[in-house]
C-alpha positions in Angstrom: 45.7 61.3 113.6 46.2 62.6 110.3 46.9 66.6 111.3 49.6 65.3 114.0 51.3 63.0 111.7 51.6 66.2 109.1 53.0 68.5 112.2 55.7 65.4 113.1 56.6 65.4 109.5 57.3 69.1 109.2 59.3 68.9 112.5 61.1 66.1 111.1 62.4 68.0 107.9 64.1 70.6 110.1 66.4 67.3 111.4 66.8 66.6 107.9 68.1 70.0 107.2 70.6 69.8 110.0 68.6 72.2 112.2 67.4 71.9 115.9 63.9 73.4 115.9 61.4 72.5 118.3 59.1 69.7 117.4 55.8 70.9 116.4 54.5 67.8 117.9 55.4 69.0 121.3 52.1 71.4 121.8 52.8 72.5 125.2 55.5 74.4 123.8 54.3 75.7 120.7 50.7 76.6 121.5 49.3 78.8 124.3 47.7 77.0 126.4 46.5 73.5 124.9 46.5 70.4 127.4 46.2 67.7 124.4 47.1 67.6 121.0 43.9 66.8 119.1 43.2 68.2 115.7 40.3 69.9 117.4 42.2 72.0 119.9 45.1 72.4 117.8 44.4 76.2 116.5 45.9 78.4 113.7 45.9 81.2 115.5 48.6 79.7 118.2 51.3 78.9 115.0 50.7 82.4 113.5 51.2 84.1 117.2 54.2 81.8 117.7 55.6 82.5 114.3 55.5 86.4 114.3 56.3 86.8 118.2 59.5 84.4 117.7 60.4 86.7 114.5 60.6 89.8 116.6 63.9 87.9 117.5 65.1 87.1 121.3 68.3 89.0 122.5 70.5 86.1 121.3 69.7 86.3 117.6 68.8 89.9 117.5 72.5 90.9 118.5 73.7 88.6 115.6 71.8 89.3 112.8 69.8 92.7 113.7 72.6 94.9 115.1 75.9 92.8 113.8 74.8 91.9 110.4 71.7 94.1 109.6 72.6 97.3 111.2 76.3 97.0 110.2 75.2 96.2 106.3 72.5 98.9 106.3 74.8 101.5 107.6 72.7 102.4 110.6 75.8 101.3 112.8 79.4 101.5 112.5 80.8 98.0 113.1 83.3 95.8 111.3 81.4 93.0 110.4 79.9 92.5 106.9 80.7 96.0 105.6 84.5 94.6 105.7 83.6 91.2 104.3 83.3 89.4 107.9 80.7 86.6 108.9 80.6 84.1 111.4 79.3 80.7 110.7 78.1 80.5 114.3 76.2 83.7 114.0 74.7 82.4 110.6 73.8 79.1 111.9 71.8 80.4 114.4 70.0 82.8 112.2 69.3 79.8 109.7 68.0 77.8 112.4 65.7 80.4 113.9 64.0 81.5 110.9 63.6 78.0 109.7 61.5 77.5 112.9 59.6 80.8 112.3 58.7 79.5 108.6 58.0 76.2 109.9 55.0 77.7 112.6 53.7 79.7 109.6 53.8 76.6 107.3 52.0 74.7 110.0 49.3 77.2 110.4 48.5 77.0 107.0 48.5 73.2 107.3 46.0 73.2 110.1 43.7 75.9 108.2 43.6 73.6 105.0 42.8 70.5 107.1 40.2 72.5 108.9 38.6 73.8 106.0 38.6 70.3 104.4 36.8 68.8 107.1 34.4 71.5 107.7 35.7 72.0 110.9 35.9 75.6 110.5 35.2 79.0 112.4 33.9 82.0 110.2 37.5 83.6 110.3 39.4 80.4 109.7 40.0 80.9 106.0 41.2 84.6 106.9 43.6 83.2 109.3 44.8 81.0 106.6 45.4 84.1 104.5 47.0 85.9 107.2 49.5 83.0 107.7 50.3 83.1 104.0 51.2 86.8 104.0 53.3 86.3 106.9 55.2 83.4 105.6 55.6 85.7 102.4 57.5 88.3 104.7 59.4 85.5 106.3 60.7 84.1 103.1 61.7 87.5 101.7 63.8 87.8 105.0 65.5 84.5 104.6 66.2 84.9 100.5 67.1 88.6 101.2 69.8 87.5 103.4 70.9 84.1 101.9 69.6 83.9 98.4 68.2 80.8 97.0 66.2 78.9 99.7 63.5 76.0 99.5 60.1 77.2 98.8 58.8 73.6 100.0 61.4 73.4 102.8 59.3 73.7 105.5 56.1 71.9 104.6 57.1 68.1 105.5 59.3 67.4 102.4 63.0 66.9 101.6 63.3 70.4 99.7 64.8 71.1 96.4 66.2 74.7 96.4 64.8 77.6 94.2 66.3 80.2 92.7 65.9 83.7 93.8 63.5 84.6 91.0 61.3 81.5 91.8 61.1 82.7 95.5 60.1 86.1 94.4 57.7 84.8 92.0 56.2 82.7 94.3 55.8 85.4 97.3 54.3 87.8 94.8 51.6 85.4 93.7 50.8 84.4 97.5 50.5 87.8 98.4 48.2 88.5 95.7 45.9 85.4 95.8 45.9 85.9 99.9 44.6 89.3 99.2 42.0 88.4 96.7 41.1 85.3 99.3 40.4 87.6 102.2 37.0 88.5 103.5 37.7 92.1 105.2 34.3 92.0 106.8 34.9 89.1 109.3 35.3 89.6 113.0 37.2 87.3 115.2 36.5 86.9 119.0 38.8 88.9 121.6 40.6 85.6 122.5 41.8 85.1 119.0 42.5 88.8 118.4 44.7 89.0 121.3 47.0 86.3 119.5 47.9 88.7 116.7 50.3 91.1 118.1 50.7 93.3 115.0 47.0 93.8 114.1 44.7 92.1 116.5 43.2 90.6 113.6 41.8 93.4 111.9 41.8 92.0 108.4 41.7 95.6 106.5 44.9 96.2 107.9 46.6 92.6 107.0 45.2 93.4 103.4 46.9 96.7 103.5 50.3 95.3 104.8 50.0 92.6 102.0 49.7 95.0 99.2 52.5 97.2 100.8 54.6 94.2 101.1 54.0 93.2 97.2 55.1 96.8 96.5 58.2 96.4 98.2 58.9 92.9 96.9 57.9 94.1 93.4 60.2 97.0 93.5 63.2 94.7 94.4 62.7 93.6 90.8 63.2 97.2 89.4 66.6 96.6 87.9 66.4 93.1 86.9 63.1 92.5 85.6 61.1 95.9 85.4 58.3 94.5 83.4 57.4 92.2 86.1 58.4 94.9 88.6 55.9 97.5 87.0 53.2 94.8 86.7 53.2 93.3 90.0 53.7 97.2 91.9 50.8 98.7 89.7 48.5 95.6 90.6 49.4 95.9 94.3 48.9 99.7 94.3 45.7 99.7 92.4 43.2 99.0 95.2 44.3 101.7 97.2 44.6 99.5 100.1 48.2 100.0 101.3 50.1 101.3 104.8 49.3 104.8 104.0 49.3 106.4 107.7 51.3 105.8 111.0 48.3 104.2 112.4 48.5 101.5 110.1 52.2 100.4 110.5 53.0 97.0 110.8 54.7 96.9 114.4 54.9 94.8 117.3 55.2 96.3 121.0 58.5 95.3 122.6 58.7 94.5 126.3 61.7 94.3 128.8 63.1 90.8 129.9 64.9 88.2 127.7 62.5 86.4 125.2 61.4 86.9 121.6 59.6 90.5 122.6 62.8 91.7 124.2 64.0 94.9 122.1 66.1 94.1 119.5 69.0 96.5 120.4 68.7 96.2 124.0 71.9 94.4 124.6 74.1 96.6 126.7 77.7 96.0 125.3 76.3 97.2 121.7 77.2 100.6 121.4 74.5 101.5 119.0 77.0 104.5 117.2 75.7 106.9 114.6 77.1 105.6 111.3 79.1 107.8 109.2 76.6 107.0 106.3 73.7 108.6 108.0 76.2 111.6 109.5 76.7 112.4 105.6 73.2 112.1 104.7 71.8 114.2 107.7 74.4 117.2 108.0 73.1 119.9 106.2 69.8 118.3 104.5 66.9 120.6 104.9 68.5 123.6 106.0 67.1 123.6 109.7 69.5 125.3 112.2 70.7 123.6 115.1 69.6 126.8 116.6 66.1 126.0 116.1 66.6 122.4 117.1 68.5 122.8 120.6 68.0 124.5 123.7 69.6 127.8 124.0 72.1 126.7 126.6 73.7 124.6 123.6 73.9 127.1 120.9 77.7 127.9 122.3 78.9 124.6 120.7 77.1 125.4 117.1 79.8 125.8 114.5 79.6 128.1 111.5 78.1 126.2 108.2 81.4 126.2 106.2 83.6 124.7 109.1 84.7 121.3 108.7 86.2 121.1 112.1 89.9 120.1 113.5 92.3 118.8 110.9 94.1 115.6 112.6 95.1 113.6 109.4 98.2 112.2 111.9 95.4 110.4 114.0 92.3 110.3 111.8 92.2 108.0 108.8 92.2 109.4 105.1 92.0 106.1 103.1 88.2 106.0 103.0 85.8 108.1 100.7 84.2 109.7 103.6 84.3 113.1 102.4 85.1 114.6 106.0 88.1 111.9 106.5 91.0 113.5 108.3 88.5 116.0 110.6 87.2 116.0 113.9 84.3 118.4 114.4 84.9 119.8 117.4 81.1 121.4 118.1 77.7 121.0 116.6 76.7 121.2 112.9 75.2 124.5 112.0 72.7 122.6 110.0 71.4 119.0 110.2 68.1 116.9 109.6 65.9 117.5 112.2 65.3 113.9 113.0 69.0 113.6 114.1 69.0 114.8 117.6 65.7 112.8 118.4 67.5 109.2 117.2 70.9 110.0 118.7 72.2 111.9 121.3 74.7 114.5 121.9 77.6 113.1 123.7 78.1 114.7 127.1 74.3 115.9 127.2 73.3 114.2 130.1 70.5 116.4 130.8 68.8 114.6 128.1 66.6 112.0 129.3 67.0 110.0 126.0 71.0 109.9 127.0 71.7 106.0 127.2 74.1 105.2 129.4 74.8 101.2 128.7 76.7 99.4 129.5 75.2 100.2 133.0 77.9 98.4 135.0 80.6 100.8 133.5 79.1 104.3 133.4 82.8 105.9 133.0 82.6 104.6 129.2 79.6 107.3 128.3 80.3 109.5 131.4 83.9 110.5 130.5 84.0 112.4 127.2 87.7 113.5 127.3 90.0 111.3 125.6 93.9 111.9 124.1 95.7 111.6 121.0 99.1 110.4 121.5 102.4 109.7 119.7 104.5 106.4 119.1 105.7 106.6 122.6 102.2 107.0 124.2 102.8 110.8 125.0 99.9 112.9 124.5 99.8 115.2 121.6 96.1 116.6 122.1 93.5 116.2 124.7 89.9 116.2 122.9 86.7 116.8 124.8 84.2 115.3 122.8 81.3 116.7 125.0 78.9 118.4 122.5 80.4 117.6 119.6 79.1 115.6 116.5 81.1 112.9 114.7 80.9 109.4 113.1 84.4 108.1 112.4 84.7 106.0 109.5 84.6 101.9 110.0 87.4 99.6 108.9 91.3 99.4 109.6 92.7 102.6 111.2 96.3 101.1 111.4 99.1 103.0 113.5 96.5 106.1 113.4 93.7 104.0 115.5 96.5 102.7 117.7 97.2 106.6 118.8 93.7 107.7 118.6 91.6 107.1 121.9 88.6 109.0 120.7 87.2 107.4 117.7 85.9 104.2 119.4 84.8 105.8 122.6 81.5 105.4 123.7 81.4 108.9 125.6 82.7 110.6 122.5 80.2 109.6 119.7 76.6 110.2 119.2 74.4 107.1 120.5 70.8 105.6 119.5 68.5 107.3 121.9 67.4 105.3 125.2 63.9 104.6 123.9 65.1 102.2 121.3 67.6 100.3 123.8 65.2 99.7 127.0 62.7 97.6 125.2 59.7 99.9 125.4 59.4 100.8 121.6 57.4 99.1 119.1 59.6 97.2 116.4 58.6 98.4 113.0 58.3 96.0 110.2 56.6 98.2 107.7 56.2 102.0 108.1 54.0 104.2 106.0 56.4 106.6 104.9 58.0 103.5 103.0 54.7 103.0 100.9 54.9 106.8 99.7 58.5 106.3 99.2 58.0 103.3 96.8 55.2 105.1 95.1 57.6 108.2 94.5 60.0 105.8 92.9 57.3 103.8 90.7 56.3 107.5 89.6 60.0 108.1 88.6 59.9 104.9 86.5 56.7 106.0 84.8 54.6 103.5 86.6 50.8 103.9 86.9 50.4 105.1 90.4 47.8 106.7 92.3 49.8 110.0 93.0 52.7 112.1 91.5 56.4 111.4 92.5 56.7 114.9 94.2 53.6 114.6 96.2 54.2 110.7 97.2 57.8 111.8 98.4 56.8 114.6 100.3 54.1 112.7 102.4 56.8 110.0 103.0 58.8 112.9 104.6 56.1 114.4 106.6 55.0 110.9 108.1 58.5 110.1 109.0 58.7 113.5 111.0 55.4 113.2 112.6 56.8 109.9 113.6 59.8 111.5 115.1 57.5 114.5 116.5 59.3 117.2 114.3 56.5 117.9 112.1 56.8 121.6 112.9 60.0 121.8 110.7 58.4 119.5 107.6 57.4 123.0 105.4 60.6 124.5 105.4 62.5 121.2 105.4 60.8 120.3 102.2 61.6 123.7 100.5 65.4 123.8 101.1 67.8 123.7 98.6 70.5 122.9 101.1 72.9 120.3 100.0 73.9 117.5 102.7 77.5 116.1 102.8 76.7 113.9 100.0 75.4 116.4 97.6 71.9 115.6 97.8 69.1 118.5 98.4 65.5 117.7 99.9 63.5 120.1 97.6 62.1 117.8 94.7 62.0 120.6 92.0 65.8 121.3 93.0 67.9 119.1 90.9 71.0 121.4 90.5 74.1 119.2 90.8 76.3 120.5 93.8 79.7 122.4 93.0 82.8 121.9 95.1 82.8 124.8 98.1 85.5 126.2 100.2 85.5 124.8 103.7 87.3 126.0 106.7 89.1 124.1 109.4 91.5 124.5 112.2 95.0 122.6 112.2 94.3 120.4 115.3 98.1 120.5 116.2 99.1 124.1 115.7 95.8 126.0 115.9 96.2 127.3 112.6 93.1 128.3 110.4 92.9 127.1 106.9 90.5 126.1 104.3 90.0 123.6 102.0 88.2 122.7 98.8 85.3 120.4 99.7 84.7 118.1 96.9 81.0 116.1 97.1 81.7 112.4 96.9 81.3 110.6 93.5 79.2 107.5 94.0 80.5 105.4 91.0 77.7 102.7 91.5 75.1 105.1 90.5 74.9 107.1 87.1 78.8 106.4 86.9 79.4 108.7 90.0 77.8 111.8 87.6 74.7 112.4 89.6 74.1 113.2 93.3 70.7 115.3 93.3 68.1 113.6 90.8 64.7 112.7 91.8 65.7 109.0 92.6 68.6 110.0 94.9 66.2 112.2 97.1 63.7 109.6 97.4 66.4 106.7 98.2 67.9 109.5 100.8 64.6 110.4 102.6 63.8 106.5 102.7 66.9 105.5 104.2 66.8 108.2 107.0 63.2 107.4 107.7 63.8 103.8 108.3 66.1 104.5 110.9 66.5 102.5 113.2 64.2 99.5 112.6 64.6 98.8 108.8 68.5 98.3 108.3 67.7 95.1 106.1 65.9 97.6 103.7 68.4 99.9 103.5 71.0 97.4 102.6 68.9 95.9 100.1 68.0 99.3 98.8 71.7 99.7 98.2 72.3 96.3 97.0 69.8 97.3 94.2 70.6 100.7 93.2 73.8 101.7 94.8 72.0 104.4 96.6 72.3 106.4 99.0 76.2 107.0 99.4 78.0 104.5 101.2 81.6 105.3 101.9 84.4 102.8 101.7 85.8 101.3 104.9 89.2 102.7 105.9 92.0 100.9 104.5 95.1 102.1 106.4 95.8 98.1 106.7 94.8 95.6 104.4 91.2 94.2 105.3 91.7 90.3 105.8 88.0 89.6 104.6 87.9 91.9 101.6 91.3 91.9 99.8 89.8 93.8 96.7 89.7 96.8 98.6 92.9 98.3 98.8 94.8 101.8 99.7 95.4 102.1 95.9 91.6 101.6 94.6 89.4 102.5 97.4 88.5 106.2 95.7 86.6 104.5 92.7 83.5 102.6 94.1 83.0 99.1 92.9 80.2 96.9 93.8 82.4 94.4 95.4 83.4 96.8 97.9 80.0 96.3 99.5 78.6 92.7 101.1 75.7 91.3 98.9 74.5 88.3 101.3 75.3 86.0 103.9 77.2 82.9 103.6 75.0 79.5 104.0 75.8 77.8 107.4 78.4 75.1 106.9 76.0 72.3 108.7 73.7 72.9 105.6 76.6 71.6 102.8 77.7 69.0 105.5 74.2 67.8 106.3 72.6 68.6 102.9 74.9 68.5 100.4 72.6 68.0 97.3 70.4 70.9 98.5 73.7 73.0 99.1 75.0 72.4 95.4 71.4 73.4 94.2 71.5 76.4 96.1 75.1 77.5 94.6 73.9 76.6 91.0 71.0 79.0 91.3 73.3 81.3 93.1 75.5 81.6 89.8 78.8 82.0 92.1 80.7 81.2 95.2 79.2 80.9 98.7 80.5 84.4 99.2 79.8 87.5 100.9 80.1 89.2 97.7 78.4 87.3 95.5 75.5 89.7 94.2 71.8 88.1 94.4 69.7 87.8 91.2 67.9 91.2 91.8 70.8 93.2 92.7 71.8 96.0 90.6 75.2 95.0 89.4 73.3 92.1 87.5 
């Protein structure tokens, strides 16, 4: 049969690419419940369901990609992988394999819909399902391209593929989204047995249209630094209809569930610590001017430190060879002021009364239950005991050298704030696009002078309010939005407050002698943005808030924003010892941020070069550089 031949041909392509993907001719594995692979029984919705569900990432690939790659590069965790130049060919091969399969199913859905339409074997909703498949395929292509770079647009449609440039991929996705929206009939209804196969929107086509427009806005903004004219044209067209993800109930999200399958939580592996990152910590401390006293129960107030206090100075045990502005210090308490979302997302060490305290790994409760650790000398003698209970720290990644070997605290699970339990136990909903992002995109577009439906300030503040609503801290939004207090990176919240920060005097205690002292705190210079001269303009505010709002679901987006803009401020990894995968970052140049101090992409898996050498060479020609972690993508800001 013609249809079955097409599907089998698609499966064959995966073999051509050197990727082992489930053959689409094995309908018992791919479809929900068909018993025979006839053209009448193969349904579009089965393949869409398989693609969306599979892309939630089962625990095997989620740990490798979502956690060890994206959360590391997007600075939502402190992991020595991509941020220090390290990739694993095994991890990357697995991911290339998996996402090729997800794209295979999305393309098959389009192929089946086309054949049904051609043969007149259609339901009233068949055309709309085709548009949904095209929208979802565009997302998957963006995910794959934003990781690797050039990919094959026709690589999953039964052809021996040519690789396309990132520019070609983006133009294709933008055209697809535009045409899919134009071809959608939002008034069509689907029966319950079909709607149940859409885990995101239940085939509410108005919501799919809104998602398509929001996704188009995201992808258009990705081109803002390399092709601002094209970015403006696409963005304005996408937002002009007024149909985009504008409220929390419109979020594109898929429910997780416990177990071990594609719907198991992406952050559920117990041996992953899910630490608070120093990048996020620097953005949240002080931001918004909301006091920890307002945020915490009275029994915790005794641990709150004064506003101008840096902590214990312990430079013999804490790295100083990093641009983290609090390097060398350990905060022996809680910050005076912090973003209200901080204590909701990450749990204070030692606060075992908090029901969101995550105790993974469950087979070693001592790891999180013991908050007392030591600093030792070269002979192993205790120099200082540190009780990390009710403290708030996020030590820098990188190489700590001898300081790290004498420090039992900085990597201990019970000593560092970790992600709340509700994000670890597979009972949340994984968000692919949140309403706050639409508003922050509109705010950025307004800053750029594009024609958008609201001014930048209105969009920015609405994005903050919706993020705070998601976190259940809306009661602080008004005061937060009006605050002129700076975070540790020198950025405030108030849209109208664009005064640049000045150095301030901060107090500390010598952690070895107990002597009190003071130091001139210098807000860090971000040399990737405006030559390091600007810390508190409108765009920095927008991207700072966008970063915080995306926690913990969208680290790929925070990584992409940093690659595009150099925002928000990312500190360099520690270089007490040289970093073998990042030799360009040294102890003599780390203070001057450079683009190649930060990862830009994933290397292609080795089996691509071995099995499809011509396609691999095409990809490298389009990439315009080596198959390196540090070769920028076409849309990156450094281009």
